[in-house]
C-alpha positions in Angstrom: -9.9 107.2 -159.1 -8.1 107.7 -155.8 -5.8 110.2 -157.5 -8.9 112.1 -158.7 -10.4 112.2 -155.2 -7.1 113.2 -153.8 -6.8 116.1 -156.2 -10.3 117.3 -155.4 -9.5 117.0 -151.7 -6.4 119.2 -152.1 -8.3 121.8 -154.1 -11.0 121.9 -151.4 -8.4 122.3 -148.7 -6.8 125.1 -150.7 -10.0 127.0 -151.1 -10.9 126.6 -147.4 -7.5 127.8 -146.4 -7.7 130.8 -148.8 -11.2 131.6 -147.5 -9.9 131.6 -143.9 -7.0 133.8 -144.7 -9.2 136.3 -146.6 -11.7 136.4 -143.7 -9.0 137.1 -141.1 -7.5 139.8 -143.3 -10.9 141.4 -143.8 -11.4 141.4 -140.0 -8.1 143.1 -139.5 -8.9 145.6 -142.2 -12.2 146.4 -140.6 -10.6 146.8 -137.2 -8.1 149.2 -138.6 -10.6 151.2 -140.7 -13.4 151.4 -138.2 -11.9 154.1 -135.9 -11.2 156.3 -139.0 -14.7 155.8 -140.2 -16.2 156.6 -136.8 -14.1 159.7 -136.5 -15.2 161.0 -139.9 -18.9 160.2 -139.2 -18.8 161.7 -135.8 -17.3 164.9 -137.1 -20.5 165.6 -139.1 -22.6 165.7 -135.9 -23.9 168.8 -134.1 -21.4 170.6 -131.8 -23.0 169.5 -128.5 -21.5 168.1 -125.3 -20.4 164.5 -125.4 -23.1 163.5 -123.0 -25.8 164.9 -125.3 -24.6 163.2 -128.4 -26.5 160.3 -130.0 -23.8 157.9 -131.2 -24.6 155.8 -134.3 -22.6 153.6 -136.7 -24.6 155.1 -139.6 -25.1 158.9 -140.0 -28.6 160.2 -139.4 -27.7 163.8 -140.2 -24.9 165.6 -142.1 -23.9 169.0 -140.9 -20.7 171.1 -141.1 -21.5 173.0 -137.9 -18.8 171.1 -135.9 -16.1 172.1 -138.5 -17.4 175.7 -138.2 -17.3 175.4 -134.4 -13.8 174.1 -134.5 -12.4 177.1 -136.3 -14.7 179.7 -134.6 -14.3 178.5 -131.0 -10.6 179.0 -130.9 -8.7 181.8 -132.7 -5.6 179.5 -132.6 -7.0 176.7 -134.8 -5.2 177.9 -138.0 -2.1 178.6 -135.9 -2.1 175.0 -134.6 -2.2 173.7 -138.2 0.6 176.1 -139.3 2.7 175.1 -136.3 2.4 171.4 -137.1 3.2 172.0 -140.8 6.2 174.1 -140.0 7.7 171.8 -137.4 7.0 168.6 -139.4 8.5 170.2 -142.6 11.7 171.4 -140.8 12.2 168.1 -139.0 11.7 166.2 -142.3 14.2 168.3 -144.3 16.8 168.1 -141.5 16.4 164.4 -141.2 16.8 163.8 -144.9 19.9 166.0 -145.1 21.8 164.9 -141.9 20.7 161.3 -142.0 21.8 160.9 -145.6 25.2 162.5 -144.8 25.7 160.2 -141.8 24.6 157.2 -143.8 27.1 158.1 -146.6 29.9 158.4 -144.0 29.1 155.1 -142.3 28.7 153.2 -145.5 31.4 154.6 -147.8 34.0 156.5 -145.8 36.6 154.6 -143.7 37.5 156.3 -140.5 38.8 155.3 -137.1 36.1 154.1 -134.8 33.4 153.8 -137.5 32.2 150.4 -136.4 32.2 151.3 -132.7 30.3 154.6 -133.3 27.7 152.9 -135.5 27.2 150.1 -132.9 26.7 152.8 -130.2 24.0 154.4 -132.4 22.3 151.1 -132.8 22.3 150.6 -129.0 20.8 154.1 -128.6 18.0 153.1 -131.1 17.0 150.3 -128.8 16.3 152.7 -125.9 12.5 153.4 -125.6 11.6 156.9 -126.6 9.8 157.5 -123.3 12.9 156.9 -121.3 14.7 159.9 -122.8 11.9 162.4 -122.2 12.8 163.4 -118.7 16.5 164.2 -119.3 15.6 165.8 -122.6 13.0 168.0 -121.0 15.5 169.1 -118.3 18.0 169.9 -121.1 15.6 171.9 -123.1 13.8 173.8 -120.2 16.5 174.2 -117.5 19.8 174.3 -119.4 18.9 175.8 -122.9 15.8 177.6 -121.5 14.0 177.5 -124.8 10.6 176.1 -123.6 7.6 177.2 -125.6 9.6 177.9 -128.8 9.9 176.4 -132.2 13.5 175.4 -131.3 12.2 173.3 -128.4 9.7 171.5 -130.8 12.3 170.9 -133.5 15.7 170.3 -131.9 15.0 166.8 -130.4 13.9 165.5 -133.9 16.6 167.1 -136.1 18.0 163.7 -136.9 17.0 160.2 -135.7 19.1 157.0 -135.4 16.6 155.0 -137.4 16.9 157.3 -140.4 20.7 157.1 -140.2 20.4 153.3 -140.1 18.0 153.3 -143.1 20.3 155.5 -145.1 23.4 153.5 -144.2 21.8 150.2 -145.2 20.6 151.5 -148.6 23.9 153.3 -149.5 25.9 150.3 -148.7 24.4 148.7 -151.8 25.7 151.5 -154.1 28.8 150.1 -155.9 32.0 151.6 -154.5 33.5 151.5 -158.1 31.1 154.3 -159.1 32.4 156.5 -156.3 36.0 155.7 -157.1 35.5 156.7 -160.7 34.1 160.0 -159.6 37.1 160.6 -157.3 39.4 159.8 -160.2 37.6 162.5 -162.2 38.5 165.0 -159.5 35.4 165.0 -157.3 35.8 165.6 -153.6 33.6 164.1 -150.9 31.0 166.8 -151.0 30.7 166.5 -154.8 30.4 162.8 -154.6 27.7 163.1 -152.0 25.6 165.7 -153.9 26.2 164.5 -157.5 26.4 160.7 -157.0 25.0 159.6 -153.7 21.8 161.8 -153.5 20.6 161.0 -157.1 21.1 157.3 -156.5 19.3 157.4 -153.1 16.1 159.1 -154.2 14.0 156.0 -153.1 15.3 155.8 -149.6 15.2 159.6 -149.2 11.5 159.7 -150.2 10.7 156.9 -147.8 12.6 158.7 -145.1 10.8 161.9 -145.7 7.3 160.3 -145.7 7.9 158.4 -142.5 9.5 161.3 -140.7 6.8 163.8 -141.7 4.1 161.4 -140.5 5.8 160.8 -137.2 6.5 164.5 -136.5 2.9 165.5 -137.6 1.3 162.9 -135.3 3.5 163.5 -132.2 1.6 164.6 -129.1 3.6 163.9 -126.0 6.7 166.1 -126.7 4.8 169.2 -127.9 2.5 168.8 -124.9 5.5 168.9 -122.6 7.3 171.9 -124.0 4.5 174.2 -124.9 2.5 176.2 -122.4 0.6 178.7 -124.5 -2.1 178.0 -127.1 -0.4 179.9 -129.9 2.6 177.5 -129.8 0.7 174.3 -129.7 0.5 171.9 -132.6 -2.8 170.5 -133.9 -2.5 167.3 -131.9 -2.0 169.2 -128.7 -4.6 171.8 -129.6 -7.4 169.2 -129.9 -7.2 168.7 -126.1 -8.6 172.2 -125.6 -12.1 170.9 -126.6 -12.1 168.7 -123.4 -13.0 170.5 -120.2 -13.3 169.4 -116.6 -16.9 168.4 -116.8 -17.6 167.9 -120.5 -16.1 167.3 -123.9 -17.1 168.8 -127.2 -16.9 165.5 -129.0 -18.0 166.3 -132.6 -15.8 169.4 -132.9 -12.9 167.4 -131.6 -13.5 164.7 -134.2 -13.8 167.5 -136.8 -10.3 168.8 -135.8 -8.9 165.2 -135.8 -10.3 164.7 -139.3 -8.7 167.9 -140.5 -5.4 166.9 -138.9 -5.5 163.5 -140.5 -6.1 164.9 -144.0 -2.4 165.4 -144.8 -1.7 161.8 -143.8 -4.5 160.5 -146.1 -3.2 162.6 -149.0 0.4 161.6 -148.3 -0.5 157.9 -148.1 -2.7 157.6 -151.2 -0.4 159.7 -153.4 2.8 157.9 -152.4 1.7 154.3 -151.7 4.5 152.8 -153.7 7.1 154.4 -151.5 5.5 152.9 -148.4 5.8 149.4 -149.9 9.5 150.1 -150.7 10.0 151.4 -147.2 9.1 147.9 -145.8 12.0 146.3 -147.5 14.6 149.1 -148.0 16.2 148.4 -144.6 16.8 144.8 -145.5 19.3 145.7 -148.3 22.4 143.7 -147.7 25.4 145.9 -146.9 
């Protein structure tokens, strides 16, 4: 009888624990989703000043006037989207190419100073992004003198240490015997890279491309620093033009934010499995 009560007690404790975990997870999910929900709902409001808006958790009226206002108010709206798409695409392609080459070199090619150089890169990865902005700005504006150009937007992100680390960790798991067989067959390093390494690394390359595109698309601070004309701004920087000294056009700003978030939604829902792999790919034992 005592065993029966003990079993029932354990089951009750298990159900309570699961209920608490589910409740906490639901609260976290609601806290994460609510800003997105509020952004989308607000974008369907009338394009009036922020002070004149009636904020509500549930929509009382659906109108596309704010979307129309977003594109008609500024002749640069489409240009902002194209700028973001171009910069994010170039940065993504360059990161996938250069980071994969560096990852291959660090994981499979023995050269003098390899460990010291990789350690130096890891140390650089620990430096906060904000710390490097001032010297990087001086380099771009005063030395290279390429402010307000695509080069200024793209160059700092051509390759990141994190992507090199990600590629190196993954490629370390590729059996060296496969590469040795290719070399015996007469392949040089470039042929091994293009014909063996890249096909076997599709998973990490996809993860790298997704994370890099999202990061580049959503970046605000650096494009804000190096652009000084509206036609060179990205969509994230362009949205600030709906905020003036005395007022803010809140609904059109939310409409622009919703439009700028669409690529991220599409990317996430179409490639969810790669996001899951991206969580663990850096933990591959080298």
